[in-house]
N, C-alpha and C positions, 0 to 999 in steps of 0.2 A: 281287445278293445273293440266294441261296436260302433260302427260308423253312422253317423248321423247321415238321413236320407233328406236330399234335397230335390226339388224340381223348377228347373231353370227353362226360359224359353230365349229364342233369340231368331237371328236374320242371317242368310246368305243373300247380300244386297249388292245387286248390279248397277252400274252407273250407265250412262247413254253410249260411252266408250267401251261397254261389257268387263269393266273393270271388275274386280271384288274388292270390298270393304274388309279390313281386317284391322284390331284393335289391339294397342298395347295395353298390358294389364300391369300395373305397378311397376312399371319399369324392367321388367325382367321375364316376360312371356307375349307371346302374340296368340289370339286366337279370333276366331269369328265374334263378332258382337252378340251378348246374351247375358242373362243373368235372373238371379232368384225371382220367382212371383210374390208379391206383395199378397196380402190376405184379402181372399175375395176377388184377386185378380184372374181374369181368363189368359191362356197362354197366349192369344195373338195381341191381346192390348201389352202383355209384359213384353213380348218380343220388339214391338214398337218403341216402348219407353225405354228399353236398354238400348236399342241403336241410336235414339236422339241421347241418350245421357253418355254412351260411350264414343259416340263419333259427332254429335251435333247434327244427325241428319234427322228432319222432321217429316221430309217428303218422300214418303215409301209409298208403293203402290203393291197390294199382294197379288202374287201370282199363283203360289198354290204351297201345301204343306209339303215339306221334304220329308220328315221324319223323325225319328227319335233313336239315341242311344244311351250308353251307360257309362259311367267312367268317374275316378275319384278326381278330387278337386287337384291343381297343381299347386305344390309345395312351394315355399318361399325360396329354398335352393335348387327350384327345378323338381323334377322326378314329382311321384304322387304322394299326395297328403291324405292317408288311408281314413282319416277321422271324418270326411266328408264324402259320401257316396251321391253323383249328381246324375239325376236323370234329364237329359239334355233333348229340348224340342225344336226343332228349326223349320222356319219358312223362309220361301223364297220370294223377295222384293225387288222390285227396279227403283230407281230415282234418280231424277233430273238435277238434283243437288250435286253439286262438284266440291264446293268447299267443307272443310271437316274441321269442325272446332268442337272438341270434346267438351260437354257440359260438367262432367265429373273429372276434372284434369289432376285431381290429386291422385284418384286410383286408375286413372286411363289416361294418361298424358300425352298419347298420341295414336291419331288413325291414319291409315292410310286408303287410297285407291291401288291396287296392284293387278297385274296381269293375271289371267287365271292360270298360267304355267308357272307363276310365282307363288301362289297361294299355300299349296300343300308344304313347300319347302319352309315356309314362314311360321307355320302352326306349330306350336311348342308341343302340344301333347300329342302323343301317337294317335290315340281315337280320333282327334280332331281332323287328323290327316287323313285317316283310314276314311272316317265319315264324306270329306270334302271328295276326295279320290271317287269313293262309291256313290257319289251323289252327282258327281259332274254332267252325265248324261240327261238327269232331269233339270239340272241348271240350266245348261247350255242348249240345247235342244228344242224345248219347248216353244220356241219362237219361230222356229223354220216351218 
């Protein structure tokens, strides 16, 4: 079986307390906010839209592009769903907004601000954890 390939964009969002935004997906997994590009949509626009839909955060300021990686979709029972291979692009954003109210609450029932030391342990997919850990210097050292 050949995997469908998709491109997604999202963000690592830091609030004024330097906490990181994480979102719940369908009540069974945690990730950084991200999602598929709409037809004709640019990566940065998709990242901003997905952050708003999944967490209700509309006030984001771009810091820089963090990079990309590939992984399979998270399956309904955890694990990998190899029917969809994802190319994920992430941007670093800051936000003054503290209140989190997911717009797409059916698919993303919860969003949280968490301390940087809790993020990797919360992320469900191992590749998401690896990306976050590898990106930490670029996430937290830019403002020094």
